[in-house]
N, C-alpha and C positions, 0 to 999 in steps of 0.2 A: 659563565652562563651561556655565552655565545657558542662554546664548544659543545656543551650539553644539547643546546638547540640543534646544532648541526648533526650530532649523532642520532638524536631522536627523529629528525627529519629524514635521514638516510634509512633508518630502521623502518619507519612508517611507510616510506615509499616502496621499500623492498617487500614489505608484508602486503601492501596493496597490490603490487605487481603479481605476487604469488596467488592472491585471491582471484585475480583476473584469469590467470592461467588455469586454475582449478575449476573456476566457473565455466570457462570455455570448453572444458572436457564434457560438461553436462549441458551444452548449448541446446541440445534437442529436447531438453526437459520442458521448455515452453517460455512464455513471455516473462515469467518471474526471473529466469536466469539471464535473459538478454537485458532486461532493465537493470538487473544487479550488476552485470558487467559494465554497462554504460555509467551507472552511478559510481561504481568503484573507480573507473577510469577518470571520471570528472574530479573525484576527490584527489586522485593521484596528480592530476593537472594542478589542482589548487596547492598541493604540497610543494611541487617543484617549479611553479611559475616564476618565482623570484630568484631562482638559481642563476648563476653567471652563464652557464651553458645555454640555458633557454633564452636569456635576455640578449645574448650575443648574436642571435640569428632572428631577423625580423619575421620571416614566415613561421618559424617554429614558435616564436613568442606569441604570434596571433592565434595559431592553432591551439596551443596550450591554454591561452587566455580564454578562448571561446569555450574550451572544455571546462575550465574552472567556473566560468560565468554560468554554465548550464546546470550546475549542481542543484539549484532549487527546483527546476523543471523536472530533472531526472529523479529527484527525491519524491516529488508529487506522483510521477508515473510509477515509481517503485512501490509507493504506498498503495496505489490503486491496483497494481499487478498482484501484490501480496494479499491484500485484505478484501478487495472487491472481486468476488467470484464471477461477475458478469462483465468484467473489463476486457475489452478487445482493442488491439492496436488498429488505428486508422491513420492514414497519411496526413489527414488534416491536423493531427496532434502536433506536427512539426511547426505549425504556426505559432504555438506557444513558445518555442525556442526563440523565434523572432521577437515576440512580445517581451521577452526577457533581455535579449541581446541589444535591441535598439536603445533602451535607456543607458546601456553601458558604452555607447559610442564615444563617450568622453575619454574612455581608456585608449581608444584607437586614434581619435582625431583631436584630442584635447589640445595638443600642441599647435594645431592649425587654426584654432579658434581663440582669438585674443581675449574675448569677453569672459571675465572671471565668473559672472553670473551663470553662464552656460554650464561651467564645470560644477558649480555648487548645485544648481537645479537638477542637472542630469544625475548627479551623485545621489541626491535625495530620492528622486524617482526610481533609480536603479535599486536602492536598498529597500524601498517600500514594495517594489514589484517582487523582489527576491523573497522578502518576508511573506508576501501574499501567497506565493507558491508553497512555501514551507508550512504555513498555517493550513493551506488546503490539504496538504499531505497528512498533517496531524488530524484534521477534521475527518478525513477518510478513515483513519485508524480508529478514531473514537466513534464515528457513526456506525461502523460495522461491528463494534465490540459486543453488544448485547446478544446478537443472534449468532455469534460464531460458535461452531460446534467442534472445531479442530483444536485439540488440546495443545499441540506444539505451537500452533499459531497464536493461541491465547497467551501462552507464556512469552513468546517472542514479542508480542504487542507491547507488553509492559516495559521491556528493555528498549524497544524501538521508541516509545514515547519519552521515557525518562532520559535516555541517552541523547536523543535529539534536542530535547529542551535544554539540557546542560550545554551541548555544543553551540546551540543558537545564542545562549547567553554569553558565553565566552567570545564567540565570533563577533557579536555586536559590539562588545567592549573593545576588542582588538581593532575593529575597522572603523568604528564611529566616534569613539571618545578619545580626544587628544590626551595622551598620557606620556610620561617620561620614557625614554628609550629603554632603560633597564627594565622598567616595569612591563613595557610592551613585549620585550623578549621573554620575560617570565611568563606572561599570559600566552604567548605563542608556544612556549614549551608545554604549558598546561593543555593547550588545545591539541597539539600534536600528540601528546601523551594519551589524551582521551581517545583520539582517533585510533592510535596504536592499540589501546586496550580493547576497544570495541571490535576492531578488526581481528585481533588475536582471539577474542572470545568467539567470534563468528567462525573462525577457522577450526578451533577445537570442537565446536558444537556441531559443525556440518560436515567436516572432512576427517575421517578416521585414519589411523596409521595402519597400512596393510601389513600382513604377516611377512616376515622375512628373516634374515640372518640374525638381526639384533632384537627385533621386536616380535612379540606374539600378539595376534589380533584378538581383541576383546570384543566379542559380539554384543551389539547393543540390544537391550530388551525390546521386543516388539510390542506395540500397543495392543493390548488384548481386545479381541473382537467380542463384543457383548453378545452372549447367547442366553437370554433370560426369557423363556417363553411366557412366563407369567406376566412380566413387565410389558412384553410386547403385546400380549393379548389385552391387557389393561389399557394400553395406549391406543390400540386399534379401536376398541369399543368406545373410548372417549371421543375419538376423532370421527368415526364413521356412524355411530349411533346417536351420540349426544351432539355431534357437530360443533364442538367448542371452537373450531377454527373460524367460526363466524363472529367470534368476539373481537371487537375493534381493538387494535393495538395489542393483541395477544403476544406475550413474551414466553420464552422457555421457562423462566422463573415462575410465572403464573400457572403455566401448564403443569409444572412439577408440583406446585402447591395444590392444585386441583386433584392430582393423583396421589398426594401425600407421599411423594417420593423425593429423594435427594436429586438436586438439579444435575450434578455431575454424572449420575447413573443414567438419567434420561438423555443427557447430551451424548454420552458414549453410545447409547442404544441407537439414536437417530443417525449418528455419524458412522459408527462402526458396523452396525448391522444393516441399516437402511441406506447408507451411502450418501447422505446429505451433508454438505460442508457448512451450510448455514441454516438457521431456523426459518428464515423467510421463504427459502425455496421449498422447505418441507410443508409449510402452511399453504403456500401458493398452489402446490400440487392439488390439494383438496379443494381449494376455492375455485381454481380454474376448471377442474373436472366438473364441479357442480354447475359452474357457469355454462359449460358446454351443454349440459342437460337442459338448462333453462332456455338457452338460445336455440336449441334444436326442437323445442316444444312449440307446435303451432298454436296451442292454447294460450301461450304467454308472449305472443308477439307484441302486445300492447305495453309490455314492461320495458322501460327504457334501459339503455346500457348503464346509465348513472344509478338507477334504482337497483339494478343487479349488483353493481359494485358496492353500494352501501349495505345491501342485505348480506353480502358475503364478508363484511368486516373491513372493507377498504375505506379510508378516510376521504379519498378523492378519486376521480376517474383516471388520473395520470398513472399511478402505481398499478392500477388494475389493467389498463391497456398494455403497459410494459410487461407485466407478469404473464399476461395472456399471450402476447406475441413471442416472448421468450420460450414458452412451452409449446405453443401451437403453430408458431411461424406465421401467424396472420392476426388481424385485429378482430375484436369481438363483433364489430359490425359486418365485416366481410365474412366471418364464420357463420353468422346468422343467415346471411343471404344465401350462402352455399348450402345450408341445411334446409331452410324453409322453402326456398324456391324449387 
C-alpha cells in the first residue's frame, strides 16, 4: 500500500504541475486563471509537504507549508472568481490569508511552546477556520446557481460541488480522526486518487491536443448563438411593456413560465444573443434604467430611494444601491442630485 501511495503521490504532483504550466500560458485570460494557478499550486504543496526533500530544508518546508495551509482561502477566492461575475481582486483580500495562517502557528512554533493545550486549541481553531473558508466557497457556488446563464459553468458547478464535498469528507477523516496507520495510508491513497481524477478531468475538459504528427485535432462544437426573433420579441414585450422585472425575487424559471417557454431556450437567448452571464444583471439593467428615469424626474423628488427600490422589485436598498453603482458608477442619491439640480 505504501508503494501505491508513493506512485499516486508522484503522479498527482506531476499532473498538478502540468496544470500550472498550461494555466500560466493563459494567464492573460483574467482573474479566473490566476486564482486557478494559485489554487493548483497550493494543492501541489499539500501533496508534497511531507516528502523528505521538503522536510529536510527549513525554509522550503515553511514555504510549502504556507502554500498547503492557504488551500481553503484560495478555494474560496477561486469560487468567487468563477461564479461571481462581479468579483474583483483587492489587496485587502490578503488579510484573509493571515486569518487562516495565524491559527496554524502551532505547525511552525509548536515545538517552542511546551503547553499541550496550546497545540490542541490552535489545531481546533485552525480546522474550524479552514472549514469556514471552504463552506464560504461552496455557498458562493450555490448562491449564484439559480441566475447563472452560462451552460459550461452550470455543468462545471455540479462537479465543483460534488467533488469538493467528497474531498472535504476524506480530508477531515484523514486529519482529524485517529485511525490505524494502514487505514490512514489507504485513505490518503483514496484522497490523492480523487485529486488525480479531478485534475485529469480538468485537463481533458479544458486543454485539447493540438494537431501534429501523431494526433489530429478534433474541433470542439461551438455553443450555438440563439437567433430566434420570435422568442426575442416575446421577451422584449414582456420586459418593456408589461415590466415583469418589477416582480420581487423574479427568477429565470418564473420568467420562462410566464412566457410558456423552456428555461434552457430563454437562458441561451439572454446569454448567447444578449450577452448576459447571469440573470440578475439582465434584470438589473431594466430596473436601473427605470430608476434613472424616476430620479431624473423633478415631479418625483419626494419619492425616497427606498420607495424606488421597493417599487422596482428589490427586497432592500442594499442590492439596489450596489446594482445602480455597478451600472452607473455612482449612487442613486448622487445621480438624483446631478440630474435635478
